[in-house]
PDB file of N, CA, C and O in Angstrom:
ATOM      1  N   MET A   1    -117.581  -7.346 -28.630  1.00  0.00           N
ATOM      2  CA  MET A   1    -117.590  -8.270 -29.738  1.00  0.00           C
ATOM      3  C   MET A   1    -118.891  -8.155 -30.533  1.00  0.00           C
ATOM      4  O   MET A   1    -118.912  -8.498 -31.715  1.00  0.00           O
ATOM      5  N   PHE A   2    -119.943  -7.695 -29.933  1.00  0.00           N
ATOM      6  CA  PHE A   2    -121.231  -7.604 -30.618  1.00  0.00           C
ATOM      7  C   PHE A   2    -121.502  -6.169 -31.057  1.00  0.00           C
ATOM      8  O   PHE A   2    -122.578  -5.623 -30.816  1.00  0.00           O
ATOM      9  N   THR A   3    -120.508  -5.569 -31.706  1.00  0.00           N
ATOM     10  CA  THR A   3    -120.664  -4.202 -32.187  1.00  0.00           C
ATOM     11  C   THR A   3    -120.647  -4.182 -33.708  1.00  0.00           C
ATOM     12  O   THR A   3    -120.210  -5.133 -34.356  1.00  0.00           O
ATOM     13  N   ARG A   4    -121.121  -3.102 -34.248  1.00  0.00           N
ATOM     14  CA  ARG A   4    -121.127  -2.936 -35.707  1.00  0.00           C
ATOM     15  C   ARG A   4    -119.692  -2.900 -36.244  1.00  0.00           C
ATOM     16  O   ARG A   4    -119.405  -3.487 -37.288  1.00  0.00           O
ATOM     17  N   ALA A   5    -118.793  -2.213 -35.535  1.00  0.00           N
ATOM     18  CA  ALA A   5    -117.402  -2.114 -35.973  1.00  0.00           C
ATOM     19  C   ALA A   5    -116.745  -3.494 -36.017  1.00  0.00           C
ATOM     20  O   ALA A   5    -116.011  -3.807 -36.955  1.00  0.00           O
ATOM     21  N   PHE A   6    -117.010  -4.310 -35.010  1.00  0.00           N
ATOM     22  CA  PHE A   6    -116.448  -5.665 -34.973  1.00  0.00           C
ATOM     23  C   PHE A   6    -116.987  -6.485 -36.152  1.00  0.00           C
ATOM     24  O   PHE A   6    -116.227  -7.190 -36.817  1.00  0.00           O
ATOM     25  N   ALA A   7    -118.276  -6.393 -36.407  1.00  0.00           N
ATOM     26  CA  ALA A   7    -118.883  -7.150 -37.512  1.00  0.00           C
ATOM     27  C   ALA A   7    -118.305  -6.712 -38.852  1.00  0.00           C
ATOM     28  O   ALA A   7    -117.993  -7.555 -39.694  1.00  0.00           O
ATOM     29  N   LEU A   8    -118.158  -5.398 -39.062  1.00  0.00           N
ATOM     30  CA  LEU A   8    -117.590  -4.904 -40.319  1.00  0.00           C
ATOM     31  C   LEU A   8    -116.144  -5.357 -40.493  1.00  0.00           C
ATOM     32  O   LEU A   8    -115.745  -5.747 -41.591  1.00  0.00           O
ATOM     33  N   ALA A   9    -115.363  -5.309 -39.424  1.00  0.00           N
ATOM     34  CA  ALA A   9    -113.972  -5.754 -39.503  1.00  0.00           C
ATOM     35  C   ALA A   9    -113.892  -7.255 -39.781  1.00  0.00           C
ATOM     36  O   ALA A   9    -113.031  -7.704 -40.538  1.00  0.00           O
ATOM     37  N   THR A  10    -114.780  -8.021 -39.174  1.00  0.00           N
ATOM     38  CA  THR A  10    -114.805  -9.468 -39.397  1.00  0.00           C
ATOM     39  C   THR A  10    -115.182  -9.785 -40.842  1.00  0.00           C
ATOM     40  O   THR A  10    -114.563 -10.646 -41.467  1.00  0.00           O
ATOM     41  N   ILE A  11    -116.180  -9.104 -41.374  1.00  0.00           N
ATOM     42  CA  ILE A  11    -116.596  -9.327 -42.759  1.00  0.00           C
ATOM     43  C   ILE A  11    -115.491  -8.922 -43.726  1.00  0.00           C
ATOM     44  O   ILE A  11    -115.255  -9.603 -44.724  1.00  0.00           O
ATOM     45  N   GLU A  12    -114.816  -7.814 -43.434  1.00  0.00           N
ATOM     46  CA  GLU A  12    -113.707  -7.389 -44.293  1.00  0.00           C
ATOM     47  C   GLU A  12    -112.605  -8.443 -44.315  1.00  0.00           C
ATOM     48  O   GLU A  12    -112.115  -8.808 -45.384  1.00  0.00           O
ATOM     49  N   ARG A  13    -112.214  -8.930 -43.146  1.00  0.00           N
ATOM     50  CA  ARG A  13    -111.170  -9.958 -43.069  1.00  0.00           C
ATOM     51  C   ARG A  13    -111.585 -11.227 -43.792  1.00  0.00           C
ATOM     52  O   ARG A  13    -110.792 -11.814 -44.529  1.00  0.00           O
ATOM     53  N   ALA A  14    -112.819 -11.648 -43.586  1.00  0.00           N
ATOM     54  CA  ALA A  14    -113.298 -12.888 -44.197  1.00  0.00           C
ATOM     55  C   ALA A  14    -113.391 -12.755 -45.716  1.00  0.00           C
ATOM     56  O   ALA A  14    -113.093 -13.707 -46.437  1.00  0.00           O
ATOM     57  N   THR A  15    -113.798 -11.595 -46.206  1.00  0.00           N
ATOM     58  CA  THR A  15    -113.883 -11.372 -47.643  1.00  0.00           C
ATOM     59  C   THR A  15    -112.499 -11.412 -48.283  1.00  0.00           C
ATOM     60  O   THR A  15    -112.324 -11.983 -49.359  1.00  0.00           O
ATOM     61  N   LYS A  16    -111.525 -10.810 -47.623  1.00  0.00           N
ATOM     62  CA  LYS A  16    -110.152 -10.855 -48.137  1.00  0.00           C
ATOM     63  C   LYS A  16    -109.635 -12.288 -48.170  1.00  0.00           C
ATOM     64  O   LYS A  16    -108.982 -12.689 -49.133  1.00  0.00           O
ATOM     65  N   THR A  17    -109.917 -13.049 -47.140  1.00  0.00           N
ATOM     66  CA  THR A  17    -109.479 -14.446 -47.108  1.00  0.00           C
ATOM     67  C   THR A  17    -110.177 -15.254 -48.189  1.00  0.00           C
ATOM     68  O   THR A  17    -109.559 -16.126 -48.799  1.00  0.00           O
ATOM     69  N   ALA A  18    -111.451 -14.981 -48.438  1.00  0.00           N
ATOM     70  CA  ALA A  18    -112.177 -15.676 -49.507  1.00  0.00           C
ATOM     71  C   ALA A  18    -111.536 -15.398 -50.860  1.00  0.00           C
ATOM     72  O   ALA A  18    -111.369 -16.308 -51.672  1.00  0.00           O
ATOM     73  N   ALA A  19    -111.178 -14.141 -51.101  1.00  0.00           N
ATOM     74  CA  ALA A  19    -110.529 -13.793 -52.371  1.00  0.00           C
ATOM     75  C   ALA A  19    -109.172 -14.477 -52.492  1.00  0.00           C
ATOM     76  O   ALA A  19    -108.818 -14.964 -53.566  1.00  0.00           O
ATOM     77  N   GLN A  20    -108.413 -14.518 -51.408  1.00  0.00           N
ATOM     78  CA  GLN A  20    -107.114 -15.188 -51.428  1.00  0.00           C
ATOM     79  C   GLN A  20    -107.282 -16.679 -51.689  1.00  0.00           C
ATOM     80  O   GLN A  20    -106.490 -17.273 -52.421  1.00  0.00           O
ATOM     81  N   SER A  21    -108.299 -17.284 -51.102  1.00  0.00           N
ATOM     82  CA  SER A  21    -108.553 -18.712 -51.309  1.00  0.00           C
ATOM     83  C   SER A  21    -108.927 -18.994 -52.761  1.00  0.00           C
ATOM     84  O   SER A  21    -108.475 -19.980 -53.343  1.00  0.00           O
ATOM     85  N   ALA A  22    -109.752 -18.129 -53.340  1.00  0.00           N
ATOM     86  CA  ALA A  22    -110.135 -18.301 -54.736  1.00  0.00           C
ATOM     87  C   ALA A  22    -108.925 -18.170 -55.651  1.00  0.00           C
ATOM     88  O   ALA A  22    -108.773 -18.938 -56.601  1.00  0.00           O
ATOM     89  N   LEU A  23    -108.067 -17.201 -55.367  1.00  0.00           N
ATOM     90  CA  LEU A  23    -106.858 -17.038 -56.174  1.00  0.00           C
ATOM     91  C   LEU A  23    -105.917 -18.221 -56.022  1.00  0.00           C
ATOM     92  O   LEU A  23    -105.209 -18.578 -56.963  1.00  0.00           O
ATOM     93  N   LEU A  24    -105.907 -18.825 -54.853  1.00  0.00           N
ATOM     94  CA  LEU A  24    -105.089 -20.013 -54.641  1.00  0.00           C
ATOM     95  C   LEU A  24    -105.539 -21.142 -55.561  1.00  0.00           C
ATOM     96  O   LEU A  24    -104.708 -21.810 -56.175  1.00  0.00           O
ATOM     97  N   VAL A  25    -106.837 -21.357 -55.659  1.00  0.00           N
ATOM     98  CA  VAL A  25    -107.358 -22.410 -56.527  1.00  0.00           C
ATOM     99  C   VAL A  25    -107.069 -22.078 -57.989  1.00  0.00           C
ATOM    100  O   VAL A  25    -106.640 -22.945 -58.751  1.00  0.00           O
ATOM    101  N   LEU A  26    -107.301 -20.827 -58.380  1.00  0.00           N
ATOM    102  CA  LEU A  26    -107.035 -20.432 -59.761  1.00  0.00           C
ATOM    103  C   LEU A  26    -105.545 -20.537 -60.078  1.00  0.00           C
ATOM    104  O   LEU A  26    -105.165 -20.948 -61.175  1.00  0.00           O
ATOM    105  N   GLY A  27    -104.708 -20.166 -59.119  1.00  0.00           N
ATOM    106  CA  GLY A  27    -103.259 -20.254 -59.312  1.00  0.00           C
ATOM    107  C   GLY A  27    -102.797 -21.691 -59.452  1.00  0.00           C
ATOM    108  O   GLY A  27    -101.876 -21.978 -60.216  1.00  0.00           O
ATOM    109  N   ALA A  28    -103.427 -22.593 -58.723  1.00  0.00           N
ATOM    110  CA  ALA A  28    -103.071 -24.006 -58.815  1.00  0.00           C
ATOM    111  C   ALA A  28    -103.468 -24.571 -60.174  1.00  0.00           C
ATOM    112  O   ALA A  28    -102.881 -25.543 -60.648  1.00  0.00           O
ATOM    113  N   ASP A  29    -104.471 -23.952 -60.797  1.00  0.00           N
ATOM    114  CA  ASP A  29    -104.927 -24.370 -62.120  1.00  0.00           C
ATOM    115  C   ASP A  29    -104.268 -23.511 -63.207  1.00  0.00           C
ATOM    116  O   ASP A  29    -104.750 -23.471 -64.339  1.00  0.00           O
ATOM    117  N   GLN A  30    -103.192 -22.839 -62.875  1.00  0.00           N
ATOM    118  CA  GLN A  30    -102.442 -21.986 -63.799  1.00  0.00           C
ATOM    119  C   GLN A  30    -103.248 -20.787 -64.299  1.00  0.00           C
ATOM    120  O   GLN A  30    -103.014 -20.311 -65.409  1.00  0.00           O
ATOM    121  N   ILE A  31    -104.173 -20.304 -63.510  1.00  0.00           N
ATOM    122  CA  ILE A  31    -104.981 -19.105 -63.773  1.00  0.00           C
ATOM    123  C   ILE A  31    -105.597 -19.099 -65.176  1.00  0.00           C
ATOM    124  O   ILE A  31    -105.419 -18.149 -65.938  1.00  0.00           O
ATOM    125  N   ASN A  32    -106.300 -20.137 -65.493  1.00  0.00           N
ATOM    126  CA  ASN A  32    -107.052 -20.191 -66.740  1.00  0.00           C
ATOM    127  C   ASN A  32    -108.530 -20.094 -66.389  1.00  0.00           C
ATOM    128  O   ASN A  32    -109.190 -21.105 -66.149  1.00  0.00           O
ATOM    129  N   ALA A  33    -109.038 -18.877 -66.361  1.00  0.00           N
ATOM    130  CA  ALA A  33    -110.407 -18.642 -65.921  1.00  0.00           C
ATOM    131  C   ALA A  33    -111.443 -19.298 -66.830  1.00  0.00           C
ATOM    132  O   ALA A  33    -112.565 -19.559 -66.395  1.00  0.00           O
ATOM    133  N   LEU A  34    -111.089 -19.563 -68.070  1.00  0.00           N
ATOM    134  CA  LEU A  34    -112.053 -20.159 -68.989  1.00  0.00           C
ATOM    135  C   LEU A  34    -112.293 -21.635 -68.703  1.00  0.00           C
ATOM    136  O   LEU A  34    -113.380 -22.153 -68.961  1.00  0.00           O
ATOM    137  N   THR A  35    -111.282 -22.309 -68.170  1.00  0.00           N
ATOM    138  CA  THR A  35    -111.443 -23.749 -67.907  1.00  0.00           C
ATOM    139  C   THR A  35    -111.426 -24.068 -66.421  1.00  0.00           C
ATOM    140  O   THR A  35    -111.355 -25.236 -66.038  1.00  0.00           O
ATOM    141  N   ALA A  36    -111.489 -23.052 -65.592  1.00  0.00           N
ATOM    142  CA  ALA A  36    -111.453 -23.273 -64.146  1.00  0.00           C
ATOM    143  C   ALA A  36    -112.710 -24.006 -63.684  1.00  0.00           C
ATOM    144  O   ALA A  36    -113.790 -23.818 -64.243  1.00  0.00           O
ATOM    145  N   ASP A  37    -112.561 -24.823 -62.678  1.00  0.00           N
ATOM    146  CA  ASP A  37    -113.709 -25.483 -62.068  1.00  0.00           C
ATOM    147  C   ASP A  37    -114.270 -24.511 -61.024  1.00  0.00           C
ATOM    148  O   ASP A  37    -113.796 -24.451 -59.889  1.00  0.00           O
ATOM    149  N   TRP A  38    -115.284 -23.758 -61.435  1.00  0.00           N
ATOM    150  CA  TRP A  38    -115.794 -22.677 -60.590  1.00  0.00           C
ATOM    151  C   TRP A  38    -116.466 -23.183 -59.326  1.00  0.00           C
ATOM    152  O   TRP A  38    -116.573 -22.443 -58.348  1.00  0.00           O
ATOM    153  N   ALA A  39    -116.916 -24.412 -59.328  1.00  0.00           N
ATOM    154  CA  ALA A  39    -117.466 -24.988 -58.095  1.00  0.00           C
ATOM    155  C   ALA A  39    -116.351 -25.141 -57.064  1.00  0.00           C
ATOM    156  O   ALA A  39    -116.562 -24.873 -55.881  1.00  0.00           O
ATOM    157  N   ASP A  40    -115.166 -25.571 -57.501  1.00  0.00           N
ATOM    158  CA  ASP A  40    -114.025 -25.668 -56.592  1.00  0.00           C
ATOM    159  C   ASP A  40    -113.590 -24.287 -56.104  1.00  0.00           C
ATOM    160  O   ASP A  40    -113.315 -24.091 -54.920  1.00  0.00           O
ATOM    161  N   VAL A  41    -113.533 -23.343 -57.026  1.00  0.00           N
ATOM    162  CA  VAL A  41    -113.134 -21.977 -56.656  1.00  0.00           C
ATOM    163  C   VAL A  41    -114.099 -21.428 -55.604  1.00  0.00           C
ATOM    164  O   VAL A  41    -113.667 -20.887 -54.586  1.00  0.00           O
ATOM    165  N   GLY A  42    -115.388 -21.567 -55.847  1.00  0.00           N
ATOM    166  CA  GLY A  42    -116.386 -21.090 -54.888  1.00  0.00           C
ATOM    167  C   GLY A  42    -116.328 -21.830 -53.565  1.00  0.00           C
ATOM    168  O   GLY A  42    -116.490 -21.230 -52.502  1.00  0.00           O
ATOM    169  N   GLY A  43    -116.097 -23.136 -53.630  1.00  0.00           N
ATOM    170  CA  GLY A  43    -116.006 -23.926 -52.401  1.00  0.00           C
ATOM    171  C   GLY A  43    -114.826 -23.515 -51.538  1.00  0.00           C
ATOM    172  O   GLY A  43    -114.958 -23.389 -50.320  1.00  0.00           O
ATOM    173  N   PHE A  44    -113.672 -23.304 -52.163  1.00  0.00           N
ATOM    174  CA  PHE A  44    -112.502 -22.865 -51.410  1.00  0.00           C
ATOM    175  C   PHE A  44    -112.703 -21.457 -50.857  1.00  0.00           C
ATOM    176  O   PHE A  44    -112.325 -21.173 -49.720  1.00  0.00           O
ATOM    177  N   ALA A  45    -113.298 -20.578 -51.660  1.00  0.00           N
ATOM    178  CA  ALA A  45    -113.552 -19.211 -51.204  1.00  0.00           C
ATOM    179  C   ALA A  45    -114.511 -19.202 -50.013  1.00  0.00           C
ATOM    180  O   ALA A  45    -114.282 -18.495 -49.031  1.00  0.00           O
ATOM    181  N   LEU A  46    -115.578 -19.987 -50.103  1.00  0.00           N
ATOM    182  CA  LEU A  46    -116.540 -20.064 -49.004  1.00  0.00           C
ATOM    183  C   LEU A  46    -115.889 -20.666 -47.756  1.00  0.00           C
ATOM    184  O   LEU A  46    -116.129 -20.209 -46.639  1.00  0.00           O
ATOM    185  N   GLY A  47    -115.073 -21.686 -47.958  1.00  0.00           N
ATOM    186  CA  GLY A  47    -114.359 -22.282 -46.819  1.00  0.00           C
ATOM    187  C   GLY A  47    -113.427 -21.285 -46.161  1.00  0.00           C
ATOM    188  O   GLY A  47    -113.359 -21.212 -44.934  1.00  0.00           O
ATOM    189  N   GLY A  48    -112.701 -20.511 -46.972  1.00  0.00           N
ATOM    190  CA  GLY A  48    -111.805 -19.481 -46.422  1.00  0.00           C
ATOM    191  C   GLY A  48    -112.575 -18.418 -45.670  1.00  0.00           C
ATOM    192  O   GLY A  48    -112.147 -17.970 -44.606  1.00  0.00           O
ATOM    193  N   PHE A  49    -113.719 -18.007 -46.219  1.00  0.00           N
ATOM    194  CA  PHE A  49    -114.568 -17.012 -45.564  1.00  0.00           C
ATOM    195  C   PHE A  49    -115.019 -17.516 -44.199  1.00  0.00           C
ATOM    196  O   PHE A  49    -114.917 -16.807 -43.198  1.00  0.00           O
ATOM    197  N   ALA A  50    -115.522 -18.753 -44.170  1.00  0.00           N
ATOM    198  CA  ALA A  50    -116.041 -19.320 -42.921  1.00  0.00           C
ATOM    199  C   ALA A  50    -114.931 -19.467 -41.875  1.00  0.00           C
ATOM    200  O   ALA A  50    -115.126 -19.121 -40.709  1.00  0.00           O
ATOM    201  N   LEU A  51    -113.778 -19.975 -42.287  1.00  0.00           N
ATOM    202  CA  LEU A  51    -112.675 -20.132 -41.331  1.00  0.00           C
ATOM    203  C   LEU A  51    -112.206 -18.795 -40.785  1.00  0.00           C
ATOM    204  O   LEU A  51    -111.956 -18.665 -39.587  1.00  0.00           O
ATOM    205  N   SER A  52    -112.086 -17.810 -41.649  1.00  0.00           N
ATOM    206  CA  SER A  52    -111.658 -16.491 -41.203  1.00  0.00           C
ATOM    207  C   SER A  52    -112.663 -15.884 -40.227  1.00  0.00           C
ATOM    208  O   SER A  52    -112.278 -15.320 -39.203  1.00  0.00           O
ATOM    209  N   ALA A  53    -113.948 -16.001 -40.546  1.00  0.00           N
ATOM    210  CA  ALA A  53    -114.978 -15.457 -39.655  1.00  0.00           C
ATOM    211  C   ALA A  53    -114.950 -16.164 -38.294  1.00  0.00           C
ATOM    212  O   ALA A  53    -115.074 -15.517 -37.254  1.00  0.00           O
ATOM    213  N   LEU A  54    -114.788 -17.488 -38.303  1.00  0.00           N
ATOM    214  CA  LEU A  54    -114.725 -18.228 -37.039  1.00  0.00           C
ATOM    215  C   LEU A  54    -113.501 -17.839 -36.212  1.00  0.00           C
ATOM    216  O   LEU A  54    -113.592 -17.693 -34.993  1.00  0.00           O
ATOM    217  N   PHE A  55    -112.363 -17.672 -36.872  1.00  0.00           N
ATOM    218  CA  PHE A  55    -111.162 -17.240 -36.155  1.00  0.00           C
ATOM    219  C   PHE A  55    -111.340 -15.830 -35.591  1.00  0.00           C
ATOM    220  O   PHE A  55    -110.885 -15.549 -34.482  1.00  0.00           O
ATOM    221  N   SER A  56    -111.993 -14.947 -36.337  1.00  0.00           N
ATOM    222  CA  SER A  56    -112.230 -13.592 -35.832  1.00  0.00           C
ATOM    223  C   SER A  56    -113.138 -13.613 -34.612  1.00  0.00           C
ATOM    224  O   SER A  56    -112.898 -12.887 -33.648  1.00  0.00           O
ATOM    225  N   ILE A  57    -114.174 -14.435 -34.646  1.00  0.00           N
ATOM    226  CA  ILE A  57    -115.078 -14.533 -33.497  1.00  0.00           C
ATOM    227  C   ILE A  57    -114.345 -15.109 -32.296  1.00  0.00           C
ATOM    228  O   ILE A  57    -114.497 -14.618 -31.178  1.00  0.00           O
ATOM    229  N   ALA A  58    -113.547 -16.154 -32.524  1.00  0.00           N
ATOM    230  CA  ALA A  58    -112.779 -16.743 -31.425  1.00  0.00           C
ATOM    231  C   ALA A  58    -111.768 -15.745 -30.874  1.00  0.00           C
ATOM    232  O   ALA A  58    -111.568 -15.673 -29.661  1.00  0.00           O
ATOM    233  N   SER A  59    -111.132 -14.979 -31.746  1.00  0.00           N
ATOM    234  CA  SER A  59    -110.158 -13.978 -31.302  1.00  0.00           C
ATOM    235  C   SER A  59    -110.843 -12.865 -30.533  1.00  0.00           C
ATOM    236  O   SER A  59    -110.298 -12.361 -29.551  1.00  0.00           O
ATOM    237  N   GLY A  60    -112.038 -12.476 -30.971  1.00  0.00           N
ATOM    238  CA  GLY A  60    -112.781 -11.428 -30.279  1.00  0.00           C
ATOM    239  C   GLY A  60    -113.196 -11.852 -28.886  1.00  0.00           C
ATOM    240  O   GLY A  60    -113.301 -11.023 -27.982  1.00  0.00           O
ATOM    241  N   ALA A  61    -113.434 -13.146 -28.710  1.00  0.00           N
ATOM    242  CA  ALA A  61    -113.836 -13.652 -27.396  1.00  0.00           C
ATOM    243  C   ALA A  61    -112.657 -13.732 -26.429  1.00  0.00           C
ATOM    244  O   ALA A  61    -112.853 -13.716 -25.214  1.00  0.00           O
ATOM    245  N   THR A  62    -111.440 -13.817 -26.955  1.00  0.00           N
ATOM    246  CA  THR A  62    -110.280 -13.968 -26.076  1.00  0.00           C
ATOM    247  C   THR A  62    -109.322 -12.790 -26.135  1.00  0.00           C
ATOM    248  O   THR A  62    -108.523 -12.597 -25.219  1.00  0.00           O
ATOM    249  N   GLY A  63    -109.393 -11.999 -27.201  1.00  0.00           N
ATOM    250  CA  GLY A  63    -108.450 -10.897 -27.388  1.00  0.00           C
ATOM    251  C   GLY A  63    -108.973  -9.586 -26.847  1.00  0.00           C
ATOM    252  O   GLY A  63    -109.925  -9.560 -26.067  1.00  0.00           O
ATOM    253  N   PRO A  64    -108.337  -8.479 -27.268  1.00  0.00           N
ATOM    254  CA  PRO A  64    -108.750  -7.153 -26.787  1.00  0.00           C
ATOM    255  C   PRO A  64    -110.143  -6.758 -27.287  1.00  0.00           C
ATOM    256  O   PRO A  64    -111.134  -7.275 -26.772  1.00  0.00           O
ATOM    257  N   THR A  65    -110.249  -5.868 -28.263  1.00  0.00           N
ATOM    258  CA  THR A  65    -111.582  -5.403 -28.674  1.00  0.00           C
ATOM    259  C   THR A  65    -111.923  -5.706 -30.120  1.00  0.00           C
ATOM    260  O   THR A  65    -113.076  -5.530 -30.515  1.00  0.00           O
ATOM    261  N   GLY A  66    -110.991  -6.145 -30.909  1.00  0.00           N
ATOM    262  CA  GLY A  66    -111.246  -6.375 -32.329  1.00  0.00           C
ATOM    263  C   GLY A  66    -111.206  -7.846 -32.692  1.00  0.00           C
ATOM    264  O   GLY A  66    -111.036  -8.702 -31.824  1.00  0.00           O
ATOM    265  N   PRO A  67    -111.362  -8.143 -33.988  1.00  0.00           N
ATOM    266  CA  PRO A  67    -111.362  -9.521 -34.453  1.00  0.00           C
ATOM    267  C   PRO A  67    -109.956 -10.067 -34.663  1.00  0.00           C
ATOM    268  O   PRO A  67    -109.758 -10.974 -35.472  1.00  0.00           O
ATOM    269  N   SER A  68    -108.993  -9.532 -33.952  1.00  0.00           N
ATOM    270  CA  SER A  68    -107.609  -9.951 -34.087  1.00  0.00           C
ATOM    271  C   SER A  68    -107.013 -10.139 -32.703  1.00  0.00           C
ATOM    272  O   SER A  68    -107.463  -9.522 -31.737  1.00  0.00           O
ATOM    273  N   LEU A  69    -106.007 -10.986 -32.610  1.00  0.00           N
ATOM    274  CA  LEU A  69    -105.318 -11.151 -31.326  1.00  0.00           C
ATOM    275  C   LEU A  69    -104.282 -10.058 -31.099  1.00  0.00           C
ATOM    276  O   LEU A  69    -103.716  -9.958 -30.011  1.00  0.00           O
ATOM    277  N   ALA A  70    -104.032  -9.244 -32.109  1.00  0.00           N
ATOM    278  CA  ALA A  70    -103.112  -8.122 -31.974  1.00  0.00           C
ATOM    279  C   ALA A  70    -103.774  -7.032 -31.129  1.00  0.00           C
ATOM    280  O   ALA A  70    -104.989  -7.041 -30.931  1.00  0.00           O
ATOM    281  N   ASN A  71    -102.993  -6.129 -30.654  1.00  0.00           N
ATOM    282  CA  ASN A  71    -103.493  -5.042 -29.812  1.00  0.00           C
ATOM    283  C   ASN A  71    -104.015  -3.917 -30.702  1.00  0.00           C
ATOM    284  O   ASN A  71    -103.376  -2.873 -30.833  1.00  0.00           O
ATOM    285  N   GLU A  72    -105.158  -4.131 -31.302  1.00  0.00           N
ATOM    286  CA  GLU A  72    -105.769  -3.120 -32.155  1.00  0.00           C
ATOM    287  C   GLU A  72    -107.221  -2.941 -31.752  1.00  0.00           C
ATOM    288  O   GLU A  72    -107.822  -3.824 -31.140  1.00  0.00           O
ATOM    289  N   THR A  73    -107.766  -1.812 -32.093  1.00  0.00           N
ATOM    290  CA  THR A  73    -109.167  -1.547 -31.781  1.00  0.00           C
ATOM    291  C   THR A  73    -109.928  -1.347 -33.087  1.00  0.00           C
ATOM    292  O   THR A  73    -109.338  -1.047 -34.125  1.00  0.00           O
ATOM    293  N   THR A  74    -111.221  -1.514 -33.020  1.00  0.00           N
ATOM    294  CA  THR A  74    -112.055  -1.302 -34.196  1.00  0.00           C
ATOM    295  C   THR A  74    -112.869  -0.028 -34.007  1.00  0.00           C
ATOM    296  O   THR A  74    -113.438   0.216 -32.943  1.00  0.00           O
ATOM    297  N   THR A  75    -112.908   0.761 -35.044  1.00  0.00           N
ATOM    298  CA  THR A  75    -113.747   1.958 -35.051  1.00  0.00           C
ATOM    299  C   THR A  75    -114.473   1.987 -36.384  1.00  0.00           C
ATOM    300  O   THR A  75    -113.886   1.681 -37.422  1.00  0.00           O
ATOM    301  N   PRO A  76    -115.736   2.352 -36.363  1.00  0.00           N
ATOM    302  CA  PRO A  76    -116.475   2.396 -37.620  1.00  0.00           C
ATOM    303  C   PRO A  76    -115.953   3.531 -38.503  1.00  0.00           C
ATOM    304  O   PRO A  76    -115.460   4.535 -37.989  1.00  0.00           O
ATOM    305  N   PRO A  77    -116.057   3.381 -39.818  1.00  0.00           N
ATOM    306  CA  PRO A  77    -115.670   4.467 -40.713  1.00  0.00           C
ATOM    307  C   PRO A  77    -116.490   5.715 -40.422  1.00  0.00           C
ATOM    308  O   PRO A  77    -117.602   5.622 -39.903  1.00  0.00           O
ATOM    309  N   ARG A  78    -115.955   6.861 -40.749  1.00  0.00           N
ATOM    310  CA  ARG A  78    -116.623   8.129 -40.446  1.00  0.00           C
ATOM    311  C   ARG A  78    -118.048   8.190 -40.979  1.00  0.00           C
ATOM    312  O   ARG A  78    -118.939   8.716 -40.313  1.00  0.00           O
ATOM    313  N   HIS A  79    -118.268   7.654 -42.176  1.00  0.00           N
ATOM    314  CA  HIS A  79    -119.606   7.749 -42.752  1.00  0.00           C
ATOM    315  C   HIS A  79    -120.601   6.820 -42.076  1.00  0.00           C
ATOM    316  O   HIS A  79    -121.802   6.927 -42.326  1.00  0.00           O
ATOM    317  N   LEU A  80    -120.131   5.899 -41.215  1.00  0.00           N
ATOM    318  CA  LEU A  80    -121.042   4.997 -40.510  1.00  0.00           C
ATOM    319  C   LEU A  80    -121.203   5.354 -39.022  1.00  0.00           C
ATOM    320  O   LEU A  80    -121.997   4.733 -38.315  1.00  0.00           O
ATOM    321  N   LYS A  81    -120.456   6.343 -38.561  1.00  0.00           N
ATOM    322  CA  LYS A  81    -120.571   6.736 -37.150  1.00  0.00           C
ATOM    323  C   LYS A  81    -121.905   7.411 -36.910  1.00  0.00           C
ATOM    324  O   LYS A  81    -122.412   8.177 -37.729  1.00  0.00           O
ATOM    325  N   GLU A  82    -122.454   7.088 -35.739  1.00  0.00           N
ATOM    326  CA  GLU A  82    -123.729   7.700 -35.370  1.00  0.00           C
ATOM    327  C   GLU A  82    -123.463   9.087 -34.811  1.00  0.00           C
ATOM    328  O   GLU A  82    -122.456   9.306 -34.139  1.00  0.00           O
ATOM    329  N   SER A  83    -124.363  10.024 -35.086  1.00  0.00           N
ATOM    330  CA  SER A  83    -124.170  11.406 -34.622  1.00  0.00           C
ATOM    331  C   SER A  83    -124.532  11.547 -33.187  1.00  0.00           C
ATOM    332  O   SER A  83    -124.432  12.640 -32.630  1.00  0.00           O
TER     333      SER A  83
END
């Protein structure tokens, strides 16, 4: 759980959830970016990020090797692997 691959996978998942949360708020406001309440958008995105990261950490503590409860493993991208 305390590996670089796990951290990268957790950040990727949390970032995707943050974007989905922001789109949810914008969608609820009929996607008018000019009049959107950006404090709400940011708050929901940050909340989604935090929840996703916490779930990944909890899953890593109880699941196999990755930030998911599914049977998957994490491997760093080729450009980040140590020689």
